[in-house]
N, C-alpha and C positions, 0 to 999 in steps of 0.2 A: 504495500501500500504507501502510495506516495505520501510525502508531509504534506499537510496543512499549511498552505502559503500563507507568509503575514501580509495582516492588513492593518489600513488603520483603525484606530479602536475609539479615538476621541477627536473631539477639536474644541480645544479649550478657548476661551476669550477671558483678556482681562483690560480692564478700565485703566490705564496707566498715565497719571500728569505729572507735569515738575511743575512749580512755582517760577517760572520764569520773569513773568509780570511784576514781581517786587525790585529786578532792578534794570527793568524794559528793555533786557535783551529780547530780539527779537523784534521791536518794536520800528513799526511803519507806519507810512500814511494813511494806510486803508485797516490795517490792524495794531491800534496803539497798544494792545495790555496784552499781549499771546501767553500764554501757560501752555507751554511747548508739550505735545501729548502724543502719547500712540495706541490707537487701538491693537491692541496686539493678538496674534494668533497661535497655537503650538497645536499640531498635528499629532498625535500620539498614537504609536505602532505596539504591536506585540510580538514583533521582531528580536531576534535574539542578540543582535546588536546593541540596542536599547536607543538609537538615534531616533531624530527625532525634526522634522520641520518645522522653524518658526518664522513665522512673519509678522507684517505690521502696516497700518497705513498710519497717516500724520494726520493731526489735528491740533486747534492751539486752545485745547478748553473747551465749553461747552458746547455739545453736540457729542462727545467724544464719545459718549454712552450709546448715543443712536447708533455710532458708527460699529461700538461691538454689538449692539443687538443687530444690525447688517450682515454683520461675520457670521453672528450665531447661526441664523435664518438659513445658511449655506450647509448645516452641518450636514445633512441630510445626503448630500451631493457626495460627500466625499467620507464619511465612514463606511467602513467594510471595504472600499477599494482595495485590490491587494496591491501591496508597498513595491512589487517589481515591477509591474503595469504602471504603477503612476513613475517612477523614478525610470523607467527606459521610455516613456513618453509622457512630461508633464502637458503636453497640448490637448490629453484626453480629459483632465482635469478643465483646462480653461474650456474646451469645447463646454463640456456638461454645464457648466456655470452662466457662459456668456448664453448659454442655446435656452437655459428655461424657459418655456413659452410664458408662463405668468410672470415670472421677475421681470422680464423684460418689457413689459409695461411700466415699469417703474424706472425705465431708463428712456431708450435701450442706450446701454453700453457708456452711461456718462452718471455722476453725481455719484451719490452715498451707495449706490449697490454696485456700483462699478468698483469705486475703490475698495470696496468692500471684496470683492473678486480680486482685486487685484493682491491683497492681502493673505487668501487663500493659494493663491496661487504661487506668488511669494516663496510661500510656506510649503507646498512642494517641491521647488524648484533647491531650495536649500535643503530638503532632504534628498535630493537627488545629489546633489553635490557632496552632500555629506557620505553616503552609501560608495561615491565614484572614487572617493578620496583625495576629492582636489577643490580647489576654492574654484568658485563660481565661474570668475571671467577664464582659466583654463579648462573647466568644462565644454563649454561655448566655445572659447579659441580651436579646441582640439576634435568638433564634432566636426562629419561631413558637412560639405555644404546643402546635400541633399532632405538629410536629418534637418538641420535648424530651419529650411524651408517650409517642412510639414510640419513645423511647431506655430506658423503664421498664417493668421487668418486675412486672406487676401480678399474678402467681401467687402465693398465698396471702394476699393484702393485698385484695383488691378486698372485702371484706367489709364493711372500713372503708372502702377508698376505690377509686372505681371512676375509668376514664379519663376518663369524662365530666365529673366532680367534678375534677379534676386540670388537664382543656383549661378550667373554669370559673376557679379557682384562677388561673392562670397569664392568661390575658385580664384579671380584675380586677388582676391584679400590675401587668399591663404599664401602667396607669393613672396619670400621674404619672413614668413610669421617665427620661424625660429630665430631670427637674427633677432627682430622686435621684442619677443619673449624674452632672450638673453640681453636687451638693453634696458625692459622694462623691470627687469627684477634690479637690474644693478641702477636706475637712475628714479624708477619710478615714475607717474603721471606729473606734469605740472598743473596746480593748485591754484585757484584765487581765492582772499579773504575778502568775507563779506565783516568780520567781527570789529570792525573801527568804523562803521556805517551805519548803526542803529538809530535811526531819528531821535531817539528819547537821549541819546549822548550828548554831555556838554563838549562845548569846542576843544575845552582841554582833554578830555577823556579820547575824543576822535584824534586831536595831534599825538597823544601819549600810543596810541594802537597801531595808528597807520605807520610812524616811526618804525614801531617795535614790528608788525607787516614785515616791511623793507628790507628791517635787520634778520627776519627770517627767512630771507629769500624768495618771498614773493614778488611778483614781477606785475599784479594785477590786486588795487582792492575794488568795493564796490561801496557805494553809498544810498541810502536809502531817500528820496526824495518825494518832493510831492503835498506836500501839506501848507506849505508859507514857503512863494519865491524868494523873497529875500534873506529869510532863512536858507534857503539853498543856496542860495548864492555866494552869500556868508560862508556857508560850511564847504563848498564847496573848494573855494579860493584858501580856505585853511586846510583842507584838504590835500590841495596841491602843492602850498607853502611846503607840508611838511611831506612829502613824495618826491619833491622837483618835479622836472618835465621828464624825465625817462619811461616811469612806472605808468602802466595804465590804469585808469580812473573810469570805471562805469558806473551809471546810476541806472536807478530803479525807481519807478514809481507806483511800482505794486495795481497797475490796472485805475488810478486816480482819476486819470484825463479823460474828458471829451475828445474828439481827434482832435479839433483847432486850436485848444488850448493844449496838450502835447505836442504841439509842434511850435506853438508860440513859447512855450516853457524851455523846452528843450532847445532853440537857438538863445534863448536868455544863457542856457550854462554852458554854449558852445565856446565860449570865450576859457574856458577851463578844460578844453580838448575833453571828451567825455570819451571813452572809445565806443561805447554802447548804450543805447538806454534802453532799460527791460522794463517791459507789458507797458506802455506808454497808456494802453487803452484796454477795454472788454477782451480778455483771449477770444469770445468767440466773434469779433468782430476783422473778419480775413482782409476785408477792401478797407477799414479804418487803418488798419497796417501797412496797408500797401500805399493810402496815400500818406501815412505820416513817413513811414522811410522814404519815399518821393522826396519830400518836405524839406527834411533834416540830414541829408546827406550830404559830406561823408561821417557824419554820426551814425553806424550802424543801430538797429533794431534788433531785439532779440524779445523772444517770447516763448510759454513754452510750461512754465512751471503750473497753470492752472488750466492748461490745454486738456479736454476733456477727452480725446481718443484720437485713434489714427486718423479718421476722417478729417478731422480737424487743421492737423499738421500736415496731409497731403492737400487741403488748401491751401493753408499757408505757403506750403513749398509754389504748388501751382502757379498763385497769385503773384510769386516775387515779392512776400511781405514779407520776410524776413530774411537776417543777414545771419544768427543764429539761430541755432533752433538748439532750446532746453529741457531734456528729457526730464520728467521725475520720476526718480522708481516705484511711487507707490501712487502715483496720482489717477495713472490709467491700468487697464488692465493685468498689470506685471510683467513679468518676463517675457511673454508672449507677444503681448500686446509693445515693448519696448524695440524689440526685435524687428518688428516689421518699420517702427519709426525710424529706427535706427539705420535700416536699408532705404527708404524714404530718402533719408536725408543725404545718401552715399549716392543716389540715383540723381538727385541734384545739386549735389556739389557744393550743399549748403555744411558749416562745420557744428558740429556738435560740442555746445558748454553745459552739461549736466545742471539743477538744482541742486542743492542740497541745504543743508543742515538740520532744522528740527531735531527731531529725535532717530538719531538710525539713518537719516537721509545718506549722510556721509557715507557710511558704513557697507551701505546696499550700494549704491548709482556708480562708485567706484570702477566696480564690477564690471557693471557697462560699457563705461568707457575704457576701458582696459581692452576686454572683448575688442570692440570697434578700431583699435588703433592695430591690435594683434592681428586680427583675421578680417576688416572689410576697410576700415578706410586708411590703414596704413600710415599715419600720420600724426602727428600731438602740433602741427603747427598752426597755430589759434586756437586750441582747443586744450580749455581748463576745466578743471572740475571746482568750481565751488565748495569752501570750507567754513567751517562756523567752529569757534573753537571752547563750544560748550557740551555734556551733558553724552560725551564718548564715554565717561570710565564707567559707564551702565553696561557694558557690553561687553561680551569674552572675547571677542577678536577685535576691538576696536581700531579705529584708521589711525597709522602712525605717519606723519608729515615730516620730511627729511629735506630742508632745505627750499620750502616750498614746494615741493613734490610730495604724493599720495606715493607710500611703499605698495608694493604689489603685494596684497594679501595672499597668505600661503597656507594657513588652515584651510578644513575642508567645508564648504558650504556658501554660504550668502552673507556672512560675516552679520547675520540677523539676532543671534542668541542673546535675550538681554539677562545679565546675569539675576540671578533666583531672590539674592537679599535686594535689589531695586524692585524686581516683581513685588515682594513681600512688602516694602516700604512704601512702595508711590500707587499701588492701586488704589483707585476711588470708589467711596471714601471711606473705606476701613483699611487699608494699608497702615501702618505704624507711622509712619510721617504724618498721615492727612487725620486719622484719627486725633494724634497729641496736639494735631494744629490747630483743628478745628474746637477742639476742646479746649485751647487755652486763647481761643477767639470768641466769645460768647457774643459778641456784638455784632457779631458778621450776620449779617440779615437776607443775604443774599440766597434765595431759594436753591439754586444751583450748587451751591458750598453747603449745603446740610445736609447732612447725612443720612441716606433712610435709617429710619429707628428698626427696622429689621435688618440692615447690614450687619456683616460680619466685622469683628474688629480686626 
């Protein structure tokens, strides 16, 4: 009798929040008081190796419980699946979740449910990479072009990229891959930092952190803008004086402006030589981005952090609306959809500079950029990964930066595993940190911060 195959036995979810708003870490024109949070999921199995798949999606506090509930609602698609089948073809999980005929009414392929799908799909990839004994970037880079293309859903994008074209791009990308892998392990992948540029920081803190970023080897920083033009002019002048003329400085409006306002505001900041303006308007406004790009050149236009799926990315590329494409590891439907977006970017020749920061986003997206470098785009020219210098200590395999470069992860998996003590402390509202914090602040009247009477401490 053949042994019973190992299966996924549980899909556990956690509402994890960090009080970053208290120091204004992460503050920008649209999000002045973010509490960086993770709707976290663990795929547990009965496999003898004891390995688990970890994934999450990122929020900024209130509503994280809604995102957790969305992930929890997907468990019936996953529990009972054979582990070997999931790891051999993570696309089966992606297709099952995307293809749920009733859940699609809540999207389709956008919003809370799509991000929940991304968290579960990323957890499946984490499990697959751990069982293969490889970091995810290497698992993807070592895979055959045909297998990678089998992981991509070409619905709605085949008018811009066919499966045959995708295979050709990946075959071409494999040329020189071994040499690039060696260089990646030696030098790492270039990063840039947003840590100096949060909108709530004083000019003194901005200056100190900008100078430190240059000393740490970063060749690009980013400032949040969009709340007040006079303040932005002063802050851009302060940053430029701190970093000098040779360091790139990007600005990020976080969707604050209408189209005409974006043009006026960006032109007003042009004297400080911004490399790109990020999210100048709604990420859904493809033609608005195209109009802004035409009007503010040579300042580049970047977006992608809040682009909800591969279809909108396709349209941005077809319309010539962006100079820089910014994937996010947890916004769209997981690794499978990000493979589609990376392939679209390669087809259109647009560089990919991922959005990161948040909780664990740096840990995840480094793998996608490193795969892109090794086995698809084949270059790091004009390509950088965003870096923010907080909350990495909560992960078992945190990012490591050296001389402004991300060091290539060596541990098997997607670098998504959070420390058990961090989960125990910051699960909301019953974790040890939150229980003590809420008990010590009886004057806190906000209902979203009041623990459920029935919640476990």
